[in-house]
N, C-alpha and C positions, 0 to 999 in steps of 0.2 A: 371467490372462494377458491382455495387451493385445490388443484387437481391431485387426487390421491394416487400415488405410485407405490409400488411394492419394491423395497430394496433388500435384497438377500445377500448377506455376507458370505463369501465363498472361501475366504482364507485370511488368516492372520499370520504374518511372518516377521522376522527380523533380518534386516539387510545390513551387513557389516562390510567394512573395507576388506579387500583381500587379505588372506593370512600372511603374517610376517611384514604387514605394512608398518607396524610398530609406530603408531602416531602419538606415543606418550608426550603430552605437552600440556602445560597449564598457561592459560592466556589471561593476563590481568586485563580489567576493563579500562579503556582510556576514558578521557572526559568526553569523547564523542559518543561512547557507548552508554555511558551511565544514564543519561536522560531517558533511554529506551527501557529502563527498568520500570517506568511508570506507564508503559503502553501495552495493551494486549496484543496477541499475535496477529500477524498478517495472514490472510486466508485466501490466496488467489486460486481460482478454478480455471484450468485450461481444457476447453472442449475441442474435440477433433472429430471430423468425419472419419468413420471406421467401418467399412462395408465388409466385415467378416463376422462369422458366428462366434458365439461365446466359446465353443470348444476349440476353434482355431485360436482365439486369443489366449485361452489358458495353455494350450499346447506349444504355441509358436511365439506370440508377442510378449506374454508375460515373462518367460524365462529370459528373453532379451532385455526387458525393462529391468528386471532384477540385476542381471550381470552388469549392465551399463551403470546402474546406480551404484553398485558396489565399487566399480572402477572409478566413478566420479568422486566417491567418498574417500578414496585413497588420496586424492589431491585436496579435497575440501572437507577434511575430516571433522572440523568443528561442528559441522551440521549433524554429525553422529554423536557429538559430545554432549555434555551436560553442564547446566549452570548450577553451581554449588553455592547455597546460601548458608549462612551461619547466624546463630542467635547471639553470638558475642558482638558487643557493641563496636569493637575496633576491627573486626574481621570482615574483609570486603568480599562481596560475591565475586566469583571467578569462573571462567570456562575451563572445564577439565576434560582432557581427552585421554582415553587409555585404549589398549588392545581389545578390551571387552565391550567397547561402544557398539551401538547399532541404531538403525533408523526403523521405527515401526511402519510397516506397509500393511494396509488393509485392502483386500480385493473384494469387489461387490458387483452385483448384477441388478439393473434396474429396468423396470417396464415403463419408465416415465417417457414423456414426449420430448425427445431430443430436440426436435425443431422448435418447439414451443420454448424450451429452456434457453436456447441459443438466439432468441429474437431480441429486438431492442424494445419491444412493447412492454408495458407493466406486467409483471408477474409476482405472485405472492412470494415473499421472502422465504417462507417455510419450505417452498418446493426445492431449495438448494441446500438446506441444512444437513441432509443425509448424505451429501457429497463431500462434506468437510471432514477431514480426519480429526480425531481426538488428540488434543495436545494439552497436557497438564499445565495449569497456570499458577498453582499454589502449592506451598509446602507446609505440612502440618507437623513435620518432625524436624528436629535439629539436624542440620547438615545433609538433609535429603537432596538428592540431585534431580534437577528438572530437565527433562529432555528438551531440546531446542528445536526439533524439526520432525514432522511426521507426514506420511503420504497415504492417500487413499485413491485407488484406481477403480472406477466404476464403468462397467461396459453396459450399454444400452441395447436392449432388443430391437430398437429401431435404428441400429446401424450408426452408433456414435459412441464416443469414448470420452471420459472426463478424468483428467489427472488433477485431484485435489490436494493442495498443499497447506501446511500450517507451519510457520516458523516465528520464533521470537525475534523481534527486530534487534535485540541486544547483541545477536550474534553476527548480524550482517545488514548493511544498507541495501537499497535497491540495486546499486551498481554491482555489489558483491553477489547478491542473489541472481541477478541476471547472468553473471559469469558462470555461476553454478548451474543454472537451468539450461543454459546454452550448451555447456560442456556435457551434461547429462543426455541432452537430446542429441548431440553430435556422436557420442559413444553409442547410443542406441541405433542410430541410422547407419553408422559405419564403425564396426568393431576395430577397424585399423586406424581410426581417427588419431591424429597426432596434435597434441596441445601445443600452441605457439608459445604460451607463457603459463607459468605455474603461479598459484597464489603465494603471496608473501605474507609471512606471519610475524615479521619484526615490528613489534610495538614501539620500538625506539624511534621510528621514523615520525611518530606523532609527538610533536613538541608542544608542551603545555606552558607557554610563556605567561599566561595570565593567571595561573593557579586555579583554573576552573575545576580540576579534578577534586581538590579538597572541598571546594564550595559545593559541588554537586554531591559528594559523598555525605557531607553534612545534611543536605536536603533529603538524601535517601534514608539515612539513620534516623532522621526526625519523623519521617512518614512511614517507614517500612512496616508492613504487617505480613511479611512472608508471602506476598502476593505480587505476581508480575502483571502489571496492567492496572492502573488505577483511575483511568479517565472515566468520567461519568457515563454510566450505561443508561440507555433510555428504555423504557418499558412502553412501547407504543404497539398495541395490537392492530391488526388488519393493515400491516405494512406491505408496500410494493416496491420492487426495484425495477428500474428502466435504464436504458441507455439512450443519450442524446448526442448526436454527432454535430460538431461544429466544423464545417468545411472551410477551406481556404477562402471561397467566396464569401461565406458568412463573416469570417474574420476581416475581410477587406471591407464589407459593408459596415461593420461595427467601427472600424477604424475610420472610414470616410465620415461617418456620422459624428464621431467624436471631433475630428478635425474640423468638420463644418460647423458644428455648435461652438467650438472654441473661437473660430474666426468671427462668428456672429456676435458673440459676447465680448470680443477683443480680449480674450483670455490666452495665456500661453498654453500650448497643448502639452499633455502628458509627456514626460521625458523618456518613457520606455513603453512603447506600444508593440510589444512582441505578441506572437501567437498565444503564448501562455497568459499574458496579462489581459489580452483582449477576451479570451475565453473565460478566464476566471472572473473578471469584472462583470461580464454579462451574467454569468451563472450566479454570482453573489447576489446581484439585484434581484434576479428571478426568484431565488431561494427565499430571500427576506420577504419579498411581496407575497409569495405563495403562503408563507407562514402567517403573515398578518391577515390575509383573506380568509384562511381556514381556521385560525385560532379563535377561541372564545375568550382568551386571556386578553386583558387590556394591555396595550403596548404603547408606551409613550415615546414621542419623537426623540427625546433625550436619552432613551435607553441605549446602551452600547452594543455594537455588533462587531465581532472580531472575525478575522479571516486568517487562518494559520497554514503555513506550508513549510516544506523543507527546501534547503538550498544546497546544491552539491558543493562540496569543499575542495576537491582536488585542484580546481582551477582558481580558487579564491584564496588559497593559502600563499604566504610569501616565502615558502620553502617547498621543496620537492617531496612528494609522496608518490611511490611507484603505483602505476595504474592497476596492477594485480593485487594491490594491498587488500588483505582479508580483514574486514571489519567495518565500522561506520566511519564515515568522513563526511558528514553533512552538518550543516547549521540550520537554525530555526528562524523562520520569518513570521512575524505577526503584525497585521494591520488592524486598526480600529477606527471606527467612525460612529456617529449617532445614526440611529435607525431612520430618523426624519430626513437625513441627507440622502440615504439610498433610496428612499421612497419618492423623492422629488424627481423632476423631469431631467435633472442633471446627474442622477444617481450613478449612471455608468461612467461618466466622466470622473466623478469624485472617487469611485472604485479604482478606476485605471490609474489615477494620480497617486492614490494610496499605495497600491500594489507595486507600481513602477518605482516609486520612491523608496519603498522598503527593499526592493531588489538592488537598486543602485547603491543603497546604504550597505547592504551585505557585500556587494561587489568592492566597495571602497574599504570596508573594514568589518569583516564577518563577525569579529568578537566584540564589537562595540555593544555593550549592554548584555553580553552573553552570561554574565553572572546571574541574570534574572531569567534565563531560559526556562527553568523548571517552574519557578513561582509564577511567571507570566503565562505559561500554558496552563497552569493550574486555575488561573483566573478565567482563561479562555473556556476550558472545559466545564467550568462552573456556570458559564453563561449559556442561557437557553437559546440565544440568537447567535451562535457561533457557526462557523463553516471551517472545516479542516480538509486539507487535500491529502489523499494517499496516492502514491505512485507518481510517475513522470512520463509524458509522451516522448521523452528523449531516449527511453531504454530499449525501444523496439521489440517488445515482447512477442509481437505477432510474427517474428522471424524464428520462433522457437519450434523447429521442425524435428520430431522424433521419427520421421520416416513416412508419415502420413499426410504430409503437407503442412500448410500453415494452420494455427488454431482457427477453428470456426468462430469462437467467441472466447473472450477472457472476462471473468467477473471476479471482483474483489469483495468477498463476503463480509469482511470485518467492518465495512463502512456502516453496517447496521447499528453496531453498538458505539461506534466512535463519533456518530453524527457528522459523517464526512462524505466527500465526493471522491470518487477514484478518477484519475486521468491516465489514459493510455493513447498511444498513436492509433489512428484510424486504421482499420483493416482494409477498408474498401475505398478510402478517398485519400489520395496523396497529400500529406501535409496537414490532414485534418486531425482532429482530437476527439476521442470518445470520452464522454462524461458519464460515469455511472453514479446512479443516485437511488437511495433507498429512503422512502418517506411514508407516512401514513397515507392510505389510498386517496382520501379526499384532498390532502395537500398535494399529492402527485397529480391529481386532475388539475388543480390550480397551476402548478408548476408547468405542466405540459402546455396549457393554454398560453401562459405568459411567455414561455420559451419560444413557441412556434409563431405567436402573434408578434412578438418582439422582433423576430428576424424578418418577418414580412414588411414591416413598416419602415425598416432600415433602407438606405439607397442602395 
């Protein structure tokens, strides 16, 4: 049962870029941006140890947070902009930035248990909902502008602080968001911080050689309901979220087991046994097994199971895109197999083969089959045995220091509705990966057992 905590809103305010910034700009959506119109917002929470009183926070820290956010928006102004939708069939959504733009900032105080919330153990998902800022996801009026980003800062009486964020992925991928949040943290920590590079807004650097923009726009106009985010939402009461850490030693054990089993069977070993593939393969198998053990629904061995993930595009394109480019530049990877194959004794090997081959295919030609990105992911979201990955362990979010040290914990709240897992670099184990999962409590118990027992029996 969720522990009851009292959250009191102390302030609502609007943070704008500094006066005379004059960021008047309209950004068209590229073919990399359009698919994200079908996804609901990302909702990361950054928890920090903060050993000061509420009065000190309000008088000293909060003004610095506001000022540094304003300075950051001067350079990353689309985060303060809006997505403008139209009811006209041929008028495409666009990001509009004006001198009147702002980011909604909510300040709150909580008597919740900070230590409990920042643990890895299972916790009721509802305990986190009051820490997430509100961000509108639907438009009921023609040409209504939808804000793209919101912030909620909550101070805990048990000496902790949470910076809760919500942003529509259509405005930025994880790389761009990481540049934004690191810049904000740097300005907050040091008001004299000098940026080494500034965001680039030149959309002409994205070259659409395959006509994907028009294909994706047709998919959007065919499905649009003036709603941002259409992936299947799940209604599962009594859900818990927990974090599972896969260390370098764990990855090495999984890799050794895969290689040993392949030699034993005289099989060729998977072509790509990276830390990402090893972690995802193990988690995929544990998740499907935990679902089968916990579910009352009959599942056939021939039923499909999908695994979806994002793939960075900057290194996979055959042309150059500036590293500070502001926007999305990622592709989509999707692997599929039959449930029976994952449940067998070679399930991890099969999963590693599939994921590794998909990554290699993206490395070779990221746009092969890209015309089906939206329709393929619609199939994925419609399957009850799918897994989707949010985030990346390569982004180093645990280096986001606002002046109070590294985050105590990072949680991605949106995985609850996306039926996804979040991946972040480990805070405490060099090279390790934190896997965030939200499941019905009974399935969480099954997953916890399978995950820990599975690592124990590996070499």
